[in-house]
C-alpha positions in Angstrom: 0.0 0.0 0.0 1.2 3.5 -0.8 0.6 6.6 1.4 1.8 10.1 0.7 3.5 12.2 3.4 3.2 15.9 3.2 6.3 17.7 4.6 6.3 21.5 5.3 9.8 23.1 5.2 9.9 26.4 7.1 12.2 28.8 5.3 11.7 31.8 7.6 15.1 31.5 9.3 17.0 32.0 6.0 18.7 35.3 5.1 20.5 36.0 8.4 24.2 36.2 8.9 26.2 33.3 7.4 26.2 30.3 9.8 23.0 31.3 11.5 20.6 30.2 8.8 18.6 27.0 9.1 15.3 25.4 8.1 12.9 23.2 9.9 10.6 20.5 8.7 7.1 19.5 10.0 5.0 16.5 9.1 1.6 17.7 7.8 0.3 14.2 7.7 -0.3 11.1 5.5 -2.7 10.9 2.7 -4.1 8.3 0.4 -3.3 10.2 -2.8 -0.8 12.8 -4.1 -3.7 15.1 -4.9 -5.1 15.0 -1.4 -1.7 15.9 0.1 -1.2 18.7 -2.4 -4.7 20.0 -1.6 -3.9 20.2 2.1 -0.7 22.2 1.2 -2.7 24.5 -1.1 -5.4 25.1 1.6 -2.7 26.0 4.1 -0.9 28.2 1.6 -4.1 30.1 0.7 -4.2 31.5 4.2 -0.9 33.2 3.5 -1.0 34.2 -0.1 -3.2 34.3 -3.2 -0.3 32.8 -5.3 -1.0 29.3 -6.7 1.4 26.5 -5.9 3.2 25.1 -8.9 4.0 21.4 -8.3 7.0 19.8 -9.8 8.0 16.1 -9.8 11.6 15.6 -8.8 12.5 11.9 -9.1 10.1 10.0 -6.8 8.6 13.0 -4.9 6.7 16.1 -5.7 7.7 19.6 -4.5 6.3 23.1 -4.5 8.2 26.1 -5.8 10.0 28.3 -3.1 7.0 30.2 -1.6 9.3 32.6 0.2 8.3 31.4 3.7 8.0 27.6 3.0 8.3 24.7 0.6 6.1 21.7 0.5 7.1 18.1 -0.4 4.9 15.1 -1.1 6.8 11.8 -0.6 5.5 8.3 -1.4 5.7 6.0 1.5 5.2 2.2 1.0 3.5 0.5 3.9 3.5 -3.3 4.2 0.7 -4.9 6.2 
């Protein structure tokens, strides 16, 4: 079975003095389809901006463009039961 994990990467700590910059990641949950995970990211992003998310497939995961404050990643996770 495949699930799709939505990762939120916080970029708000970038742009400071060299050596002090960092990003953090948060798990926004697991979904039964890529589209459901992307929809969750788009709903969250719509609270911060009217800009649409452009999704790009990079290898075996999907990612958003750099949104200035964050990036989103959708990663396929195989689950054996």
